[in-house]
Every structure is written in structure tokens, then in C-alpha cells.
PDB file of N, CA, C and O in Angstrom:
ATOM      1  N   MET A   1     223.157-121.729 153.907  1.00  0.00           N
ATOM      2  CA  MET A   1     224.516-121.541 153.458  1.00  0.00           C
ATOM      3  C   MET A   1     225.444-121.219 154.621  1.00  0.00           C
ATOM      4  O   MET A   1     226.315-120.357 154.508  1.00  0.00           O
ATOM      5  N   ALA A   2     225.261-121.893 155.704  1.00  0.00           N
ATOM      6  CA  ALA A   2     226.095-121.630 156.864  1.00  0.00           C
ATOM      7  C   ALA A   2     227.547-121.970 156.538  1.00  0.00           C
ATOM      8  O   ALA A   2     227.843-123.040 156.006  1.00  0.00           O
ATOM      9  N   GLY A   3     228.434-121.056 156.860  1.00  0.00           N
ATOM     10  CA  GLY A   3     229.848-121.270 156.625  1.00  0.00           C
ATOM     11  C   GLY A   3     230.268-121.058 155.178  1.00  0.00           C
ATOM     12  O   GLY A   3     231.408-121.354 154.819  1.00  0.00           O
ATOM     13  N   SER A   4     229.387-120.562 154.361  1.00  0.00           N
ATOM     14  CA  SER A   4     229.687-120.373 152.948  1.00  0.00           C
ATOM     15  C   SER A   4     229.990-118.905 152.674  1.00  0.00           C
ATOM     16  O   SER A   4     229.464-118.015 153.342  1.00  0.00           O
ATOM     17  N   HIS A   5     230.832-118.665 151.698  1.00  0.00           N
ATOM     18  CA  HIS A   5     231.139-117.304 151.275  1.00  0.00           C
ATOM     19  C   HIS A   5     230.362-116.939 150.012  1.00  0.00           C
ATOM     20  O   HIS A   5     230.669-115.943 149.358  1.00  0.00           O
ATOM     21  N   ALA A   6     229.361-117.741 149.671  1.00  0.00           N
ATOM     22  CA  ALA A   6     228.683-117.569 148.395  1.00  0.00           C
ATOM     23  C   ALA A   6     227.758-116.362 148.362  1.00  0.00           C
ATOM     24  O   ALA A   6     227.603-115.765 147.297  1.00  0.00           O
ATOM     25  N   GLY A   7     227.152-115.978 149.439  1.00  0.00           N
ATOM     26  CA  GLY A   7     226.226-114.858 149.442  1.00  0.00           C
ATOM     27  C   GLY A   7     224.812-115.308 149.103  1.00  0.00           C
ATOM     28  O   GLY A   7     224.593-116.421 148.626  1.00  0.00           O
ATOM     29  N   ARG A   8     223.870-114.427 149.359  1.00  0.00           N
ATOM     30  CA  ARG A   8     222.462-114.730 149.102  1.00  0.00           C
ATOM     31  C   ARG A   8     222.111-114.428 147.652  1.00  0.00           C
ATOM     32  O   ARG A   8     222.773-113.608 147.015  1.00  0.00           O
ATOM     33  N   PRO A   9     221.080-115.078 147.122  1.00  0.00           N
ATOM     34  CA  PRO A   9     220.661-114.804 145.743  1.00  0.00           C
ATOM     35  C   PRO A   9     220.284-113.335 145.517  1.00  0.00           C
ATOM     36  O   PRO A   9     220.553-112.791 144.446  1.00  0.00           O
ATOM     37  N   ALA A  10     219.673-112.694 146.502  1.00  0.00           N
ATOM     38  CA  ALA A  10     219.315-111.276 146.351  1.00  0.00           C
ATOM     39  C   ALA A  10     220.566-110.413 146.202  1.00  0.00           C
ATOM     40  O   ALA A  10     220.564-109.441 145.447  1.00  0.00           O
ATOM     41  N   SER A  11     221.619-110.760 146.909  1.00  0.00           N
ATOM     42  CA  SER A  11     222.876-110.016 146.789  1.00  0.00           C
ATOM     43  C   SER A  11     223.490-110.220 145.408  1.00  0.00           C
ATOM     44  O   SER A  11     224.013-109.279 144.811  1.00  0.00           O
ATOM     45  N   TRP A  12     223.426-111.451 144.904  1.00  0.00           N
ATOM     46  CA  TRP A  12     223.963-111.718 143.578  1.00  0.00           C
ATOM     47  C   TRP A  12     223.157-111.008 142.503  1.00  0.00           C
ATOM     48  O   TRP A  12     223.707-110.597 141.482  1.00  0.00           O
ATOM     49  N   LEU A  13     221.852-110.861 142.726  1.00  0.00           N
ATOM     50  CA  LEU A  13     221.033-110.109 141.780  1.00  0.00           C
ATOM     51  C   LEU A  13     221.512-108.662 141.699  1.00  0.00           C
ATOM     52  O   LEU A  13     221.612-108.098 140.610  1.00  0.00           O
ATOM     53  N   ALA A  14     221.806-108.063 142.847  1.00  0.00           N
ATOM     54  CA  ALA A  14     222.318-106.689 142.862  1.00  0.00           C
ATOM     55  C   ALA A  14     223.657-106.606 142.125  1.00  0.00           C
ATOM     56  O   ALA A  14     223.901-105.649 141.391  1.00  0.00           O
ATOM     57  N   VAL A  15     224.515-107.590 142.313  1.00  0.00           N
ATOM     58  CA  VAL A  15     225.809-107.603 141.634  1.00  0.00           C
ATOM     59  C   VAL A  15     225.624-107.729 140.124  1.00  0.00           C
ATOM     60  O   VAL A  15     226.321-107.067 139.355  1.00  0.00           O
ATOM     61  N   VAL A  16     224.694-108.570 139.703  1.00  0.00           N
ATOM     62  CA  VAL A  16     224.444-108.749 138.274  1.00  0.00           C
ATOM     63  C   VAL A  16     223.902-107.460 137.660  1.00  0.00           C
ATOM     64  O   VAL A  16     224.279-107.104 136.543  1.00  0.00           O
ATOM     65  N   VAL A  17     223.022-106.756 138.377  1.00  0.00           N
ATOM     66  CA  VAL A  17     222.484-105.494 137.866  1.00  0.00           C
ATOM     67  C   VAL A  17     223.603-104.461 137.731  1.00  0.00           C
ATOM     68  O   VAL A  17     223.683-103.769 136.717  1.00  0.00           O
ATOM     69  N   ILE A  18     224.461-104.352 138.738  1.00  0.00           N
ATOM     70  CA  ILE A  18     225.571-103.400 138.677  1.00  0.00           C
ATOM     71  C   ILE A  18     226.526-103.760 137.533  1.00  0.00           C
ATOM     72  O   ILE A  18     226.958-102.889 136.778  1.00  0.00           O
ATOM     73  N   PHE A  19     226.846-105.041 137.415  1.00  0.00           N
ATOM     74  CA  PHE A  19     227.735-105.475 136.336  1.00  0.00           C
ATOM     75  C   PHE A  19     227.117-105.187 134.973  1.00  0.00           C
ATOM     76  O   PHE A  19     227.817-104.769 134.051  1.00  0.00           O
ATOM     77  N   SER A  20     225.818-105.405 134.840  1.00  0.00           N
ATOM     78  CA  SER A  20     225.134-105.118 133.580  1.00  0.00           C
ATOM     79  C   SER A  20     225.232-103.636 133.238  1.00  0.00           C
ATOM     80  O   SER A  20     225.428-103.274 132.078  1.00  0.00           O
ATOM     81  N   GLY A  21     225.097-102.787 134.240  1.00  0.00           N
ATOM     82  CA  GLY A  21     225.236-101.352 134.003  1.00  0.00           C
ATOM     83  C   GLY A  21     226.624-100.980 133.516  1.00  0.00           C
ATOM     84  O   GLY A  21     226.768-100.162 132.608  1.00  0.00           O
ATOM     85  N   PHE A  22     227.647-101.578 134.116  1.00  0.00           N
ATOM     86  CA  PHE A  22     229.018-101.323 133.652  1.00  0.00           C
ATOM     87  C   PHE A  22     229.196-101.814 132.215  1.00  0.00           C
ATOM     88  O   PHE A  22     229.852-101.163 131.401  1.00  0.00           O
ATOM     89  N   LEU A  23     228.605-102.966 131.919  1.00  0.00           N
ATOM     90  CA  LEU A  23     228.713-103.510 130.573  1.00  0.00           C
ATOM     91  C   LEU A  23     228.024-102.599 129.560  1.00  0.00           C
ATOM     92  O   LEU A  23     228.586-102.323 128.499  1.00  0.00           O
ATOM     93  N   ILE A  24     226.832-102.134 129.866  1.00  0.00           N
ATOM     94  CA  ILE A  24     226.109-101.236 128.968  1.00  0.00           C
ATOM     95  C   ILE A  24     226.894 -99.937 128.764  1.00  0.00           C
ATOM     96  O   ILE A  24     227.039 -99.463 127.637  1.00  0.00           O
ATOM     97  N   SER A  25     227.395 -99.370 129.855  1.00  0.00           N
ATOM     98  CA  SER A  25     228.177 -98.128 129.745  1.00  0.00           C
ATOM     99  C   SER A  25     229.449 -98.339 128.938  1.00  0.00           C
ATOM    100  O   SER A  25     229.806 -97.505 128.106  1.00  0.00           O
ATOM    101  N   GLY A  26     230.124 -99.438 129.181  1.00  0.00           N
ATOM    102  CA  GLY A  26     231.356 -99.725 128.446  1.00  0.00           C
ATOM    103  C   GLY A  26     231.106 -99.901 126.961  1.00  0.00           C
ATOM    104  O   GLY A  26     231.855 -99.384 126.132  1.00  0.00           O
ATOM    105  N   LEU A  27     230.056-100.631 126.627  1.00  0.00           N
ATOM    106  CA  LEU A  27     229.724-100.804 125.218  1.00  0.00           C
ATOM    107  C   LEU A  27     229.313 -99.473 124.589  1.00  0.00           C
ATOM    108  O   LEU A  27     229.613 -99.210 123.424  1.00  0.00           O
ATOM    109  N   GLY A  28     228.629 -98.641 125.363  1.00  0.00           N
ATOM    110  CA  GLY A  28     228.256 -97.324 124.864  1.00  0.00           C
ATOM    111  C   GLY A  28     229.462 -96.459 124.561  1.00  0.00           C
ATOM    112  O   GLY A  28     229.446 -95.684 123.604  1.00  0.00           O
ATOM    113  N   LEU A  29     230.507 -96.581 125.362  1.00  0.00           N
ATOM    114  CA  LEU A  29     231.719 -95.797 125.107  1.00  0.00           C
ATOM    115  C   LEU A  29     232.486 -96.320 123.899  1.00  0.00           C
ATOM    116  O   LEU A  29     233.051 -95.544 123.128  1.00  0.00           O
ATOM    117  N   VAL A  30     232.502 -97.642 123.741  1.00  0.00           N
ATOM    118  CA  VAL A  30     233.246 -98.230 122.630  1.00  0.00           C
ATOM    119  C   VAL A  30     232.518 -97.980 121.308  1.00  0.00           C
ATOM    120  O   VAL A  30     233.160 -97.798 120.274  1.00  0.00           O
ATOM    121  N   ALA A  31     231.202 -97.971 121.334  1.00  0.00           N
ATOM    122  CA  ALA A  31     230.410 -97.830 120.097  1.00  0.00           C
ATOM    123  C   ALA A  31     230.141 -96.368 119.793  1.00  0.00           C
ATOM    124  O   ALA A  31     228.999 -95.914 119.868  1.00  0.00           O
ATOM    125  N   GLY A  32     231.136 -95.668 119.468  1.00  0.00           N
ATOM    126  CA  GLY A  32     230.849 -94.321 118.967  1.00  0.00           C
ATOM    127  C   GLY A  32     231.647 -93.183 119.538  1.00  0.00           C
ATOM    128  O   GLY A  32     232.506 -92.699 118.800  1.00  0.00           O
ATOM    129  N   PRO A  33     231.501 -92.717 120.668  1.00  0.00           N
ATOM    130  CA  PRO A  33     230.733 -93.146 121.838  1.00  0.00           C
ATOM    131  C   PRO A  33     229.252 -92.789 121.722  1.00  0.00           C
ATOM    132  O   PRO A  33     228.878 -91.749 121.180  1.00  0.00           O
ATOM    133  N   SER A  34     228.443 -93.669 122.240  1.00  0.00           N
ATOM    134  CA  SER A  34     227.004 -93.439 122.320  1.00  0.00           C
ATOM    135  C   SER A  34     226.698 -92.979 123.743  1.00  0.00           C
ATOM    136  O   SER A  34     226.612 -93.790 124.665  1.00  0.00           O
ATOM    137  N   TRP A  35     226.538 -91.680 123.906  1.00  0.00           N
ATOM    138  CA  TRP A  35     226.351 -91.127 125.244  1.00  0.00           C
ATOM    139  C   TRP A  35     225.026 -91.549 125.860  1.00  0.00           C
ATOM    140  O   TRP A  35     224.914 -91.630 127.084  1.00  0.00           O
ATOM    141  N   ILE A  36     224.037 -91.814 125.044  1.00  0.00           N
ATOM    142  CA  ILE A  36     222.743 -92.278 125.580  1.00  0.00           C
ATOM    143  C   ILE A  36     222.926 -93.642 126.234  1.00  0.00           C
ATOM    144  O   ILE A  36     222.441 -93.873 127.342  1.00  0.00           O
ATOM    145  N   ALA A  37     223.633 -94.553 125.544  1.00  0.00           N
ATOM    146  CA  ALA A  37     223.887 -95.881 126.115  1.00  0.00           C
ATOM    147  C   ALA A  37     224.749 -95.763 127.377  1.00  0.00           C
ATOM    148  O   ALA A  37     224.536 -96.481 128.354  1.00  0.00           O
ATOM    149  N   PHE A  38     225.718 -94.855 127.343  1.00  0.00           N
ATOM    150  CA  PHE A  38     226.565 -94.662 128.518  1.00  0.00           C
ATOM    151  C   PHE A  38     225.736 -94.243 129.726  1.00  0.00           C
ATOM    152  O   PHE A  38     225.884 -94.812 130.808  1.00  0.00           O
ATOM    153  N   TRP A  39     224.865 -93.252 129.551  1.00  0.00           N
ATOM    154  CA  TRP A  39     224.082 -92.754 130.683  1.00  0.00           C
ATOM    155  C   TRP A  39     223.010 -93.740 131.114  1.00  0.00           C
ATOM    156  O   TRP A  39     222.659 -93.785 132.293  1.00  0.00           O
ATOM    157  N   ILE A  40     222.481 -94.530 130.190  1.00  0.00           N
ATOM    158  CA  ILE A  40     221.544 -95.596 130.578  1.00  0.00           C
ATOM    159  C   ILE A  40     222.278 -96.614 131.454  1.00  0.00           C
ATOM    160  O   ILE A  40     221.752 -97.054 132.476  1.00  0.00           O
ATOM    161  N   GLY A  41     223.493 -96.985 131.050  1.00  0.00           N
ATOM    162  CA  GLY A  41     224.298 -97.908 131.860  1.00  0.00           C
ATOM    163  C   GLY A  41     224.628 -97.330 133.218  1.00  0.00           C
ATOM    164  O   GLY A  41     224.611 -98.043 134.222  1.00  0.00           O
ATOM    165  N   ALA A  42     224.931 -96.030 133.256  1.00  0.00           N
ATOM    166  CA  ALA A  42     225.212 -95.386 134.545  1.00  0.00           C
ATOM    167  C   ALA A  42     223.980 -95.423 135.440  1.00  0.00           C
ATOM    168  O   ALA A  42     224.090 -95.635 136.647  1.00  0.00           O
ATOM    169  N   ALA A  43     222.803 -95.215 134.844  1.00  0.00           N
ATOM    170  CA  ALA A  43     221.565 -95.282 135.624  1.00  0.00           C
ATOM    171  C   ALA A  43     221.322 -96.693 136.149  1.00  0.00           C
ATOM    172  O   ALA A  43     220.839 -96.864 137.268  1.00  0.00           O
ATOM    173  N   VAL A  44     221.650 -97.697 135.351  1.00  0.00           N
ATOM    174  CA  VAL A  44     221.500 -99.089 135.789  1.00  0.00           C
ATOM    175  C   VAL A  44     222.442 -99.381 136.954  1.00  0.00           C
ATOM    176  O   VAL A  44     222.069-100.093 137.887  1.00  0.00           O
ATOM    177  N   VAL A  45     223.656 -98.838 136.910  1.00  0.00           N
ATOM    178  CA  VAL A  45     224.600 -99.006 138.025  1.00  0.00           C
ATOM    179  C   VAL A  45     224.028 -98.384 139.295  1.00  0.00           C
ATOM    180  O   VAL A  45     224.106 -98.981 140.369  1.00  0.00           O
ATOM    181  N   VAL A  46     223.461 -97.199 139.179  1.00  0.00           N
ATOM    182  CA  VAL A  46     222.870 -96.539 140.351  1.00  0.00           C
ATOM    183  C   VAL A  46     221.705 -97.362 140.887  1.00  0.00           C
ATOM    184  O   VAL A  46     221.571 -97.528 142.099  1.00  0.00           O
ATOM    185  N   ILE A  47     220.863 -97.876 139.997  1.00  0.00           N
ATOM    186  CA  ILE A  47     219.744 -98.719 140.426  1.00  0.00           C
ATOM    187  C   ILE A  47     220.273 -99.968 141.133  1.00  0.00           C
ATOM    188  O   ILE A  47     219.723-100.384 142.152  1.00  0.00           O
ATOM    189  N   GLY A  48     221.327-100.560 140.601  1.00  0.00           N
ATOM    190  CA  GLY A  48     221.938-101.728 141.243  1.00  0.00           C
ATOM    191  C   GLY A  48     222.507-101.395 142.612  1.00  0.00           C
ATOM    192  O   GLY A  48     222.433-102.210 143.531  1.00  0.00           O
ATOM    193  N   GLY A  49     223.078-100.198 142.753  1.00  0.00           N
ATOM    194  CA  GLY A  49     223.594 -99.776 144.059  1.00  0.00           C
ATOM    195  C   GLY A  49     222.475 -99.606 145.073  1.00  0.00           C
ATOM    196  O   GLY A  49     222.609 -99.986 146.236  1.00  0.00           O
ATOM    197  N   ILE A  50     221.363 -99.028 144.615  1.00  0.00           N
ATOM    198  CA  ILE A  50     220.202 -98.890 145.510  1.00  0.00           C
ATOM    199  C   ILE A  50     219.674-100.269 145.881  1.00  0.00           C
ATOM    200  O   ILE A  50     219.333-100.512 147.039  1.00  0.00           O
ATOM    201  N   LEU A  51     219.605-101.167 144.912  1.00  0.00           N
ATOM    202  CA  LEU A  51     219.168-102.536 145.189  1.00  0.00           C
ATOM    203  C   LEU A  51     220.094-103.218 146.190  1.00  0.00           C
ATOM    204  O   LEU A  51     219.631-103.950 147.065  1.00  0.00           O
ATOM    205  N   ALA A  52     221.392-102.983 146.065  1.00  0.00           N
ATOM    206  CA  ALA A  52     222.360-103.574 146.990  1.00  0.00           C
ATOM    207  C   ALA A  52     222.130-103.076 148.415  1.00  0.00           C
ATOM    208  O   ALA A  52     222.253-103.842 149.371  1.00  0.00           O
ATOM    209  N   VAL A  53     221.797-101.795 148.555  1.00  0.00           N
ATOM    210  CA  VAL A  53     221.518-101.250 149.890  1.00  0.00           C
ATOM    211  C   VAL A  53     220.220-101.845 150.435  1.00  0.00           C
ATOM    212  O   VAL A  53     220.130-102.181 151.616  1.00  0.00           O
ATOM    213  N   VAL A  54     219.217-101.971 149.566  1.00  0.00           N
ATOM    214  CA  VAL A  54     217.914-102.491 150.002  1.00  0.00           C
ATOM    215  C   VAL A  54     218.030-103.941 150.483  1.00  0.00           C
ATOM    216  O   VAL A  54     217.440-104.303 151.501  1.00  0.00           O
ATOM    217  N   VAL A  55     218.789-104.773 149.756  1.00  0.00           N
ATOM    218  CA  VAL A  55     218.915-106.180 150.153  1.00  0.00           C
ATOM    219  C   VAL A  55     219.991-106.379 151.217  1.00  0.00           C
ATOM    220  O   VAL A  55     220.250-107.509 151.629  1.00  0.00           O
ATOM    221  N   ASP A  56     220.619-105.295 151.665  1.00  0.00           N
ATOM    222  CA  ASP A  56     221.647-105.335 152.710  1.00  0.00           C
ATOM    223  C   ASP A  56     222.780-106.289 152.328  1.00  0.00           C
ATOM    224  O   ASP A  56     223.058-107.268 153.021  1.00  0.00           O
ATOM    225  N   ILE A  57     223.417-105.972 151.212  1.00  0.00           N
ATOM    226  CA  ILE A  57     224.445-106.839 150.650  1.00  0.00           C
ATOM    227  C   ILE A  57     225.633-107.030 151.599  1.00  0.00           C
ATOM    228  O   ILE A  57     226.298-108.066 151.558  1.00  0.00           O
ATOM    229  N   PHE A  58     225.900-106.045 152.446  1.00  0.00           N
ATOM    230  CA  PHE A  58     227.057-106.156 153.333  1.00  0.00           C
ATOM    231  C   PHE A  58     226.825-107.117 154.491  1.00  0.00           C
ATOM    232  O   PHE A  58     227.765-107.437 155.219  1.00  0.00           O
ATOM    233  N   SER A  59     225.587-107.587 154.677  1.00  0.00           N
ATOM    234  CA  SER A  59     225.358-108.586 155.724  1.00  0.00           C
ATOM    235  C   SER A  59     225.869-109.954 155.294  1.00  0.00           C
ATOM    236  O   SER A  59     225.913-110.875 156.109  1.00  0.00           O
ATOM    237  N   ASP A  60     226.256-110.105 154.030  1.00  0.00           N
ATOM    238  CA  ASP A  60     226.811-111.365 153.546  1.00  0.00           C
ATOM    239  C   ASP A  60     228.277-111.536 153.915  1.00  0.00           C
ATOM    240  O   ASP A  60     228.843-112.608 153.698  1.00  0.00           O
ATOM    241  N   VAL A  61     228.895-110.517 154.460  1.00  0.00           N
ATOM    242  CA  VAL A  61     230.318-110.574 154.791  1.00  0.00           C
ATOM    243  C   VAL A  61     230.514-111.563 155.932  1.00  0.00           C
ATOM    244  O   VAL A  61     229.829-111.494 156.953  1.00  0.00           O
ATOM    245  N   VAL A  62     231.451-112.478 155.747  1.00  0.00           N
ATOM    246  CA  VAL A  62     231.760-113.469 156.765  1.00  0.00           C
ATOM    247  C   VAL A  62     232.993-112.993 157.517  1.00  0.00           C
ATOM    248  O   VAL A  62     234.041-112.748 156.920  1.00  0.00           O
ATOM    249  N   VAL A  63     232.860-112.866 158.813  1.00  0.00           N
ATOM    250  CA  VAL A  63     233.989-112.444 159.634  1.00  0.00           C
ATOM    251  C   VAL A  63     234.623-113.705 160.215  1.00  0.00           C
ATOM    252  O   VAL A  63     233.996-114.427 160.990  1.00  0.00           O
ATOM    253  N   ASP A  64     235.861-113.957 159.834  1.00  0.00           N
ATOM    254  CA  ASP A  64     236.578-115.135 160.303  1.00  0.00           C
ATOM    255  C   ASP A  64     237.049-114.928 161.738  1.00  0.00           C
ATOM    256  O   ASP A  64     237.052-113.816 162.266  1.00  0.00           O
ATOM    257  N   GLU A  65     237.441-116.031 162.341  1.00  0.00           N
ATOM    258  CA  GLU A  65     238.051-115.970 163.661  1.00  0.00           C
ATOM    259  C   GLU A  65     239.324-115.143 163.563  1.00  0.00           C
ATOM    260  O   GLU A  65     239.993-115.169 162.531  1.00  0.00           O
ATOM    261  N   PRO A  66     239.672-114.409 164.620  1.00  0.00           N
ATOM    262  CA  PRO A  66     240.925-113.641 164.567  1.00  0.00           C
ATOM    263  C   PRO A  66     242.125-114.574 164.370  1.00  0.00           C
ATOM    264  O   PRO A  66     242.230-115.623 165.005  1.00  0.00           O
ATOM    265  N   ARG A  67     242.995-114.173 163.499  1.00  0.00           N
ATOM    266  CA  ARG A  67     244.192-114.983 163.244  1.00  0.00           C
ATOM    267  C   ARG A  67     245.283-114.588 164.229  1.00  0.00           C
ATOM    268  O   ARG A  67     245.502-113.405 164.493  1.00  0.00           O
ATOM    269  N   ILE A  68     245.949-115.572 164.756  1.00  0.00           N
ATOM    270  CA  ILE A  68     247.056-115.322 165.680  1.00  0.00           C
ATOM    271  C   ILE A  68     248.334-115.313 164.857  1.00  0.00           C
ATOM    272  O   ILE A  68     248.743-116.329 164.295  1.00  0.00           O
ATOM    273  N   MET A  69     248.943-114.160 164.802  1.00  0.00           N
ATOM    274  CA  MET A  69     250.174-114.012 164.038  1.00  0.00           C
ATOM    275  C   MET A  69     251.359-114.133 164.997  1.00  0.00           C
ATOM    276  O   MET A  69     251.418-113.427 166.003  1.00  0.00           O
ATOM    277  N   PRO A  70     252.292-115.017 164.690  1.00  0.00           N
ATOM    278  CA  PRO A  70     253.472-115.109 165.555  1.00  0.00           C
ATOM    279  C   PRO A  70     254.296-113.828 165.453  1.00  0.00           C
ATOM    280  O   PRO A  70     254.236-113.105 164.458  1.00  0.00           O
ATOM    281  N   GLU A  71     255.063-113.569 166.504  1.00  0.00           N
ATOM    282  CA  GLU A  71     255.880-112.355 166.514  1.00  0.00           C
ATOM    283  C   GLU A  71     256.841-112.337 165.330  1.00  0.00           C
ATOM    284  O   GLU A  71     257.014-111.310 164.675  1.00  0.00           O
ATOM    285  N   ASP A  72     257.461-113.482 165.064  1.00  0.00           N
ATOM    286  CA  ASP A  72     258.319-113.604 163.902  1.00  0.00           C
ATOM    287  C   ASP A  72     257.464-114.225 162.810  1.00  0.00           C
ATOM    288  O   ASP A  72     257.011-115.361 162.950  1.00  0.00           O
ATOM    289  N   SER A  73     257.240-113.499 161.730  1.00  0.00           N
ATOM    290  CA  SER A  73     256.297-113.940 160.707  1.00  0.00           C
ATOM    291  C   SER A  73     256.726-115.222 160.000  1.00  0.00           C
ATOM    292  O   SER A  73     255.926-115.805 159.268  1.00  0.00           O
ATOM    293  N   GLY A  74     257.927-115.665 160.191  1.00  0.00           N
ATOM    294  CA  GLY A  74     258.381-116.879 159.543  1.00  0.00           C
ATOM    295  C   GLY A  74     258.946-116.631 158.156  1.00  0.00           C
ATOM    296  O   GLY A  74     259.520-117.533 157.546  1.00  0.00           O
ATOM    297  N   ALA A  75     258.789-115.424 157.659  1.00  0.00           N
ATOM    298  CA  ALA A  75     259.296-115.120 156.321  1.00  0.00           C
ATOM    299  C   ALA A  75     260.816-115.155 156.295  1.00  0.00           C
ATOM    300  O   ALA A  75     261.431-115.381 155.253  1.00  0.00           O
ATOM    301  N   LEU A  76     261.409-114.927 157.461  1.00  0.00           N
ATOM    302  CA  LEU A  76     262.868-114.908 157.520  1.00  0.00           C
ATOM    303  C   LEU A  76     263.445-116.212 158.064  1.00  0.00           C
ATOM    304  O   LEU A  76     264.623-116.269 158.420  1.00  0.00           O
ATOM    305  N   ASP A  77     262.621-117.259 158.131  1.00  0.00           N
ATOM    306  CA  ASP A  77     263.089-118.532 158.663  1.00  0.00           C
ATOM    307  C   ASP A  77     263.642-119.431 157.566  1.00  0.00           C
ATOM    308  O   ASP A  77     263.345-120.625 157.522  1.00  0.00           O
ATOM    309  N   THR A  78     264.421-118.872 156.711  1.00  0.00           N
ATOM    310  CA  THR A  78     265.077-119.657 155.655  1.00  0.00           C
ATOM    311  C   THR A  78     266.470-120.002 156.165  1.00  0.00           C
ATOM    312  O   THR A  78     266.988-119.332 157.058  1.00  0.00           O
ATOM    313  N   PRO A  79     267.075-121.037 155.607  1.00  0.00           N
ATOM    314  CA  PRO A  79     268.437-121.392 156.049  1.00  0.00           C
ATOM    315  C   PRO A  79     269.430-120.244 155.897  1.00  0.00           C
ATOM    316  O   PRO A  79     270.322-120.083 156.730  1.00  0.00           O
ATOM    317  N   ALA A  80     269.284-119.456 154.851  1.00  0.00           N
ATOM    318  CA  ALA A  80     270.226-118.351 154.667  1.00  0.00           C
ATOM    319  C   ALA A  80     270.050-117.307 155.737  1.00  0.00           C
ATOM    320  O   ALA A  80     271.037-116.759 156.230  1.00  0.00           O
ATOM    321  N   SER A  81     268.798-117.010 156.120  1.00  0.00           N
ATOM    322  CA  SER A  81     268.580-115.986 157.130  1.00  0.00           C
ATOM    323  C   SER A  81     269.024-116.479 158.505  1.00  0.00           C
ATOM    324  O   SER A  81     269.472-115.682 159.329  1.00  0.00           O
ATOM    325  N   LYS A  82     268.904-117.787 158.764  1.00  0.00           N
ATOM    326  CA  LYS A  82     269.385-118.333 160.027  1.00  0.00           C
ATOM    327  C   LYS A  82     270.897-118.233 160.101  1.00  0.00           C
ATOM    328  O   LYS A  82     271.451-118.005 161.176  1.00  0.00           O
ATOM    329  N   ALA A  83     271.572-118.400 158.970  1.00  0.00           N
ATOM    330  CA  ALA A  83     273.026-118.291 158.966  1.00  0.00           C
ATOM    331  C   ALA A  83     273.450-116.847 159.221  1.00  0.00           C
ATOM    332  O   ALA A  83     274.475-116.598 159.855  1.00  0.00           O
ATOM    333  N   ILE A  84     272.658-115.901 158.726  1.00  0.00           N
ATOM    334  CA  ILE A  84     272.975-114.489 158.959  1.00  0.00           C
ATOM    335  C   ILE A  84     272.763-114.143 160.414  1.00  0.00           C
ATOM    336  O   ILE A  84     273.542-113.379 160.983  1.00  0.00           O
ATOM    337  N   GLN A  85     271.707-114.695 161.043  1.00  0.00           N
ATOM    338  CA  GLN A  85     271.394-114.388 162.432  1.00  0.00           C
ATOM    339  C   GLN A  85     272.398-115.014 163.397  1.00  0.00           C
ATOM    340  O   GLN A  85     272.555-114.525 164.516  1.00  0.00           O
ATOM    341  N   ALA A  86     273.079-116.080 162.993  1.00  0.00           N
ATOM    342  CA  ALA A  86     274.002-116.790 163.896  1.00  0.00           C
ATOM    343  C   ALA A  86     275.283-116.067 164.105  1.00  0.00           C
ATOM    344  O   ALA A  86     276.149-116.545 164.838  1.00  0.00           O
TER     345      ALA A  86
END
């Protein structure tokens, strides 16, 4: 996956586990609230966070080439702003 922002399957597994935990906790709060379901979901989120650390999810970050920003950002290069500057 060179040049891709997609991430590795192991990283996506960690994301799915964390998302599942949020979903379980959210459903637990809406249904009652069911505190057992809420805390089970919270535990799943923690497990997903540990999994994310284990699979080194942050190594999937792609660092782009430094962008060269012109001194004048160009946001003021409209005909009206040029008339004001003249």
C-alpha cells in the first residue's frame, strides 16, 4: 500500500473494536440506561485502545512533503481587494 492512506488491516481491526465499544456503550445508554451494557462497551473501547497500541496504529500516518506557502496566501487576490490595495 505504498502511497496509500488506507492503513493496515490490523489498524482497521483496532478501529472496528473501538467503534464497536462505542456502539455497545451508546446502545446501553439509550436502552434504559443499561449500565452493564455501558461498562461492557467501555471495556471493549479500552481493549481496542490496547490493541491499537500493540499494532502500532500511529505508524500508519503518512507524512506529506512540506508545503510551500506563499507569503501572500492568495485569499486577498480578488479583484475587489486589488482595487482596495491600489
